[in-house]
LODO-996323 format. One record per residue (C-alpha): residue number from 1; x, y, z. Coordinates in pm, 1 decimal. Last residue first. Example, Ala and Ser with C-alpha at 12.3 -4.5 7.8 and 13.67 -1.06 7.14 Angstrom:
<rs>
num  X  Y  Z
2  1367.0  -106.0  714.0
1  1230.0  -450.0  780.0
</rs>
This chain:
<rs>
num  X  Y  Z
310  -151.9  6416.2  1239.7
309  -523.1  6394.0  1269.2
308  -814.4  6410.3  1027.8
307  -633.9  6241.8  747.6
306  -886.2  5961.4  731.6
305  -623.6  5702.4  848.3
304  -507.9  5947.2  1112.4
303  -857.9  5971.4  1253.6
302  -878.7  5593.0  1266.8
301  -539.2  5578.8  1441.7
300  -654.9  5826.7  1699.3
299  -963.9  5621.2  1771.8
298  -760.3  5303.3  1813.1
297  -518.0  5480.8  2046.8
296  -806.3  5622.2  2250.3
295  -960.7  5275.4  2270.5
294  -632.6  5129.4  2397.7
293  -590.0  5409.9  2646.1
292  -941.8  5353.9  2774.5
291  -884.0  4977.9  2804.4
290  -557.6  5022.1  2994.1
289  -727.8  5274.8  3220.8
288  -959.0  4991.9  3324.8
287  -1336.6  4972.0  3306.0
286  -1352.3  4771.6  2982.8
285  -1117.3  4512.5  3136.1
284  -1385.9  4407.1  3383.1
283  -1595.1  4265.6  3101.4
282  -1321.7  4000.3  3039.3
281  -1219.0  3986.5  2674.4
280  -889.3  4152.9  2757.8
279  -837.7  3883.6  3024.4
278  -883.9  3609.2  2762.7
277  -597.2  3757.6  2560.9
276  -382.0  3758.1  2874.5
275  -448.1  3387.8  2926.1
274  -376.7  3304.8  2563.8
273  -42.8  3486.8  2584.3
272  43.2  3322.8  2917.2
271  1.6  2981.9  2758.0
270  -249.9  2751.2  2919.5
269  -95.5  2432.1  3054.9
268  -289.7  2119.6  2969.1
267  -548.2  1885.5  3119.2
266  -716.9  1674.5  2847.9
265  -1016.0  1786.1  2644.4
264  -843.5  1719.9  2312.1
263  -838.7  2089.7  2231.9
262  -648.8  2149.9  2557.4
261  -788.4  2182.8  2905.3
260  -711.6  2460.8  3151.2
259  -754.3  2385.2  3520.7
258  -481.0  2631.3  3621.1
257  -630.2  2902.9  3400.8
256  -980.1  2830.1  3529.7
255  -856.9  2846.8  3890.8
254  -694.0  3182.8  3820.6
253  -1015.9  3328.2  3681.5
252  -1219.4  3170.5  3962.1
251  -1005.7  3323.6  4237.7
250  -933.6  3055.9  4499.9
249  -564.8  3056.9  4407.9
248  -530.1  3415.8  4522.9
247  -576.9  3765.8  4386.2
246  -625.6  4046.6  4638.9
245  -254.8  4086.6  4708.0
244  -195.4  4161.1  4340.0
243  -422.3  4462.9  4369.1
242  -633.3  4470.7  4050.7
241  -556.9  4669.4  3736.2
240  -731.9  4421.2  3505.5
239  -420.6  4391.1  3288.0
238  -153.5  4425.7  3555.4
237  -316.5  4222.0  3833.3
236  -425.0  3950.7  3592.0
235  -74.3  3929.6  3450.4
234  81.8  3903.1  3796.8
233  -162.1  3629.8  3903.0
232  -103.4  3432.9  3582.4
231  274.2  3450.1  3629.1
230  233.3  3350.0  3999.7
229  38.2  3031.2  3932.7
228  335.5  2794.9  3951.6
227  460.2  2961.8  4268.8
226  111.0  2948.3  4417.9
225  90.0  2578.2  4329.9
224  382.9  2518.0  4562.6
223  687.2  2332.0  4431.7
222  772.5  2037.0  4660.0
221  841.6  1756.5  4413.5
220  483.4  1635.4  4457.6
219  364.8  1975.3  4334.2
218  601.0  1960.4  4035.6
217  485.3  1612.4  3932.7
216  116.5  1697.3  3980.0
215  116.4  2019.2  3773.9
214  -100.4  1887.5  3487.9
213  -299.6  1690.7  3749.5
212  -430.9  2000.8  3932.0
211  -690.3  1872.0  4180.1
210  -510.9  1537.9  4220.9
209  -176.4  1708.5  4283.8
208  -342.5  1935.5  4540.4
207  -482.1  1632.8  4725.4
206  -139.5  1465.1  4725.5
205  15.4  1780.7  4873.9
204  -249.2  1778.3  5147.1
203  -164.1  1417.9  5237.9
202  206.7  1497.7  5227.4
201  148.0  1795.4  5456.7
200  -45.5  1583.3  5708.5
199  217.5  1307.7  5713.8
198  497.0  1563.3  5737.2
197  338.6  1719.5  6047.1
196  337.2  1380.8  6216.9
195  31.4  1188.0  6334.9
194  -114.1  1097.1  6675.5
193  166.3  1285.9  6847.4
192  -80.0  1502.8  7045.0
191  60.2  1819.8  6886.7
190  16.0  1653.9  6546.0
189  -342.8  1555.5  6622.4
188  -421.2  1899.4  6766.8
187  -293.4  2076.1  6457.3
186  -484.2  1844.3  6222.4
185  -805.4  1900.6  6418.8
184  -750.3  2277.1  6412.3
183  -697.2  2270.9  6036.8
182  -1015.1  2064.7  5999.1
181  -1219.4  2306.9  6211.8
180  -1076.2  2610.4  6034.0
179  -1188.9  2464.2  5701.8
178  -941.5  2363.6  5434.9
177  -1025.8  2405.8  5065.7
176  -698.7  2360.2  4877.6
175  -555.2  2617.8  4639.2
174  -198.7  2505.1  4706.8
173  -52.7  2812.1  4877.2
172  -374.5  2864.0  5075.7
171  -367.9  2501.7  5193.3
170  -7.4  2541.6  5308.1
169  -97.5  2861.0  5493.8
168  -387.2  2690.9  5673.7
167  -166.2  2391.9  5756.5
166  113.5  2602.8  5903.3
165  -131.1  2817.1  6101.6
164  -289.0  2509.1  6262.2
163  56.8  2364.8  6330.6
162  145.5  2678.1  6526.3
161  -188.1  2664.0  6707.6
160  -124.9  2302.8  6811.4
159  219.0  2415.2  6933.1
158  59.8  2656.4  7183.5
157  -306.5  2752.9  7178.6
156  -574.8  2638.7  6937.7
155  -712.9  2904.7  6701.7
154  -1071.0  3025.6  6742.8
153  -974.7  3389.3  6700.9
152  -1038.0  3458.7  7071.4
151  -790.8  3187.1  7167.7
150  -857.3  2814.0  7186.4
149  -836.1  2562.6  7471.9
148  -791.1  2192.4  7383.1
147  -1103.6  1979.3  7412.9
146  -1091.3  1849.4  7055.4
145  -1062.7  1482.5  7152.7
144  -701.3  1457.2  7038.5
143  -596.0  1762.0  7235.6
142  -781.5  1646.9  7547.5
141  -607.4  1308.6  7525.8
140  -274.5  1488.4  7489.1
139  -337.5  1677.2  7813.0
138  -424.1  1351.8  7995.5
137  -119.1  1172.4  7856.0
136  97.4  1464.6  7966.5
135  -45.7  1452.9  8318.3
134  18.3  1076.6  8346.4
133  372.6  1109.2  8209.4
132  441.0  1391.9  8453.8
131  312.6  1169.2  8737.2
130  574.7  904.7  8655.6
129  405.7  566.2  8658.8
128  432.8  288.5  8916.5
127  57.4  228.8  8887.6
126  4.0  369.2  9237.5
125  196.5  672.9  9123.0
124  574.5  711.0  9118.6
123  807.2  936.7  9318.2
122  1151.3  1001.3  9174.8
121  1505.6  950.8  9299.6
120  1839.4  1003.0  9128.7
119  2209.2  915.4  9109.7
118  2267.5  677.7  9403.0
117  2613.8  508.9  9379.6
116  2626.1  129.9  9338.8
115  2784.7  138.6  8995.9
114  2521.1  388.8  8883.1
113  2205.1  385.7  9089.6
112  1846.7  501.0  9033.9
111  1590.6  509.1  9312.9
110  1219.4  464.9  9236.4
109  982.3  554.7  9515.1
108  632.9  408.3  9507.3
107  311.1  548.9  9645.0
106  -17.1  390.5  9747.8
105  -229.2  588.4  9990.3
104  -536.5  396.5  10099.3
103  -882.5  439.5  9946.1
102  -915.8  60.8  9946.4
101  -1028.6  -11.2  9591.1
100  -928.8  314.8  9425.0
99  -573.3  293.8  9566.8
98  -469.7  657.4  9599.4
97  -152.9  809.4  9448.9
96  -315.8  867.1  9108.7
95  -585.7  1066.2  9285.1
94  -337.7  1351.6  9328.5
93  -323.4  1392.3  8949.8
92  -700.7  1420.8  8904.8
91  -722.1  1646.9  9209.7
90  -458.5  1877.8  9053.0
89  -610.9  1867.9  8702.6
88  -951.3  2029.1  8745.5
87  -864.2  2306.7  8988.9
86  -542.1  2360.9  8794.8
85  -736.8  2421.3  8474.3
84  -957.8  2679.1  8645.1
83  -655.3  2853.6  8796.8
82  -501.9  2872.3  8447.4
81  -222.4  2634.8  8349.9
80  110.6  2796.5  8275.1
79  191.1  2906.0  7920.4
78  349.5  2781.6  7596.0
77  42.3  2564.1  7525.3
76  184.3  2213.1  7483.9
75  524.5  2229.2  7653.3
74  436.2  2512.4  7891.3
73  121.5  2322.8  7983.5
72  331.6  2015.2  8069.7
71  563.3  2211.6  8297.1
70  262.4  2387.1  8453.3
69  113.9  2051.3  8550.5
68  436.5  1945.5  8722.6
67  450.3  2271.8  8917.0
66  87.8  2226.4  9021.2
65  170.9  1874.4  9143.9
64  456.1  2009.9  9354.3
63  225.7  2274.8  9499.0
62  -36.8  2008.1  9576.8
61  200.2  1801.1  9788.8
60  376.0  1486.1  9670.6
59  260.7  1172.5  9861.0
58  514.5  1019.2  10103.4
57  358.9  686.5  10199.3
56  628.5  472.4  10038.2
55  672.4  142.6  9857.4
54  1014.0  58.9  9713.7
53  1151.8  51.8  9360.1
52  1520.7  -10.5  9289.3
51  1690.6  98.1  8971.0
50  1997.6  3.1  8770.7
49  2299.2  154.9  8598.4
48  2616.9  -51.0  8574.4
47  2809.2  -240.1  8843.7
46  2680.9  -373.3  9173.5
45  2923.3  -294.5  9453.6
44  3124.3  -589.0  9590.0
43  3056.1  -663.3  9953.7
42  3365.2  -704.4  10171.3
41  3217.7  -480.5  10430.5
40  3543.6  -292.9  10452.7
39  3633.4  -128.5  10778.2
38  3938.2  -349.5  10825.0
37  4066.5  -486.9  10492.1
36  3973.2  -855.5  10450.6
35  3717.6  -829.4  10172.3
34  3879.4  -538.6  9992.2
33  4213.9  -721.4  9992.6
32  4049.8  -1034.0  9848.2
31  3874.8  -844.2  9567.3
30  4190.7  -651.9  9477.1
29  4397.6  -973.1  9471.8
28  4146.4  -1151.1  9247.2
27  4143.5  -855.3  9005.8
26  4525.1  -837.6  9001.7
25  4545.5  -1208.6  8918.6
24  4660.9  -1469.3  9174.7
23  5000.9  -1640.0  9139.6
22  5062.0  -1719.3  9505.1
21  5337.3  -1460.4  9511.5
20  5071.9  -1201.8  9432.7
19  4858.9  -1325.7  9720.4
18  5145.3  -1277.2  9965.7
17  5230.8  -937.7  9823.6
16  4870.8  -818.6  9847.2
15  4833.4  -945.0  10201.1
14  5127.4  -736.6  10320.2
13  5159.8  -822.4  10687.8
12  5352.4  -571.7  10884.3
11  5569.7  -641.7  11187.8
10  5549.8  -384.2  11455.6
9  5866.4  -186.5  11488.4
8  6082.7  -302.5  11772.4
7  6056.8  -98.8  12088.9
6  6379.1  71.5  12196.8
5  6471.7  -36.7  12547.2
4  6617.0  238.9  12754.0
3  6966.7  167.4  12891.2
2  6961.6  140.6  13267.0
1  7159.0  389.6  13461.4
</rs>
């Protein structure tokens, strides 16, 4: 019987070992092995993050555009766009994918890669702009031009309304005249990133410092005029028996106290004693219980002085 022939193992060729013995670096060996390994294209993947932009005819549908619009409205108005707003903005957004000269669809697709691996894709307009950026610019333009929607109280919606309230309250706390229209304009400018909230507040703080120079340093340091005026407000409430909530910095009596001038005619701080004395000379004091009690006490003392009362 013939002895079976055992096949010899196939010889192996270790390219890495051969290259290593030739004194090549690890990086050079890895590149060479990748190039000559079966199934490898030999092409080295591009490193880092980069993008590729290609033309396309795939225009986003109206529902996608509506979703994009609602995202922007949530950011600026804290709500979705109304049907009327969508009817105006959807066609405007869709038109960004049409070449105005030829009427042909013009869309770009931007693909992002990291070390040769796709990480994201987005559709761009004919101007190679993100549609969300276009919609946001359009909404901001309306804010800055005063076309932003307002509620039944005349306040702008969303963040612009929040800024509006902040500026109205700040003005109230500093005795500044600020109309609703100006507060709304400030709110819309801040929401539209034309100015910052701090810039508006600093401007208002400077105005208050100019109106009340004797308190300028404290106002500029961040102390509200209302805080500085509170002792006068409390005294006026107590002596004239007025609700403290009904006395603000626009009250003429308080304004006069804050705009007090000394004997030399220069701005000065009126003492609380002098202020309270002036309140007792105010005609309104004669109608208070404090005044009646004071008169009763004076009358009783007169009677005592004549021995007519004990």
